[in-house]
N, C-alpha and C positions, 0 to 999 in steps of 0.2 A: 814362704811358698814351697810346696813339695815338688820334688822332681818326678817326672813321668816314671822313671825306673823304680821308684819307691812304691807305686801302687799298681803298675801294669802287671797283669797276670799272664799275658802272652809272652812266651819265651821263644826265641828263634833257635832253630837247630841248624847248625852249620856243618859243612863237611862235603866231601866229594860224593856224588851219587854213585852207588854201586848196586848191582843186582844181588839178591839174596843168595843165589846159587854160587856166587864167587866166594862166599865165606862159610858155606855149609861144612859142618864137621870140624871147624877151626875155632879155637878159643878166642872169644872177643870180650871186650869190656863194654857193657851197655851203660851209656852215660846220660841218655835222655830219651824222651819219647813224646809224641803228640798223637791224639786220635781226632780225626776230622771227618766230615762227610766226604765220601768219595765222589769224584766226577765220573766214575765208571759204575755201571750197575752190576754189582757183584752179589755175593751171598748176603753180606751184612749191610751193604751200603756205606760202610765206614772204611777209612784208610788209616793205617798205622804208619807213622813216620818214626823210624827208630834210629837214634844216633848211637853209633858204636865206634870203638877204637880198635884197630887191628894193625899190627906191625908199625906202631907209632904214627899212624895216620887216622884222622877222623873221617868217618863216612856216614852217610845217611842212606837208609833203606826204606823204600815205600812198598807196603804190602797190604793186602786185604785179608791176611790170615786171622781168622777169628780166634784161633787157639793162642797165637802170640799176643793178640790184644788182651785176651782174658788173663794170661799169665803176667804180662807187664803191668796191668792195672792191679792185679792181686798183690804183686810184690813191688809196687812203685816206691814204697818207703825204703826198700833195700838198695835202690839205685844210688851210686854205681855198683854193679856186680859183674863178675865174670861168668860167662856161660858159653855153651856151644849150641848152635841151631842145627837140629836134625830134621830130615824129611822122613816122615813116617807115613807110608802109603801116599795119600793125597794131601797131607797137611804138614805144617812146620811146627816144631815144638822146641822150647828151651830145654836143655839137659845140663 
C-alpha cells in the first residue's frame, strides 16, 4: 500500500507570516511557492504564497502581484534561488 506522501501533490508552505515590504531590497532565498484563488477580488483573482528564507528564518508572504506570479512560474525549475524583491512604481519584481 502506498503512503499519502508518495502521491499527494499539495505541499504545505510553512513559516512566519511577513509583509512583503519588510523584505524589500533585501536578498532572500526563495524556497517554495503556491498560487491559489484569492479570497479578495484583486486584479488577477489569484494569490501567490511565497516561501522565503531571510536571516536564517523561514517566512511566508501572501501577495496578489501578477508580476511576481509570472516570474516565479517561469523560473519555478530554478527554485531554490536567491533574489531581491524591488518595488517599481506600483508593482513588485524579482531582481
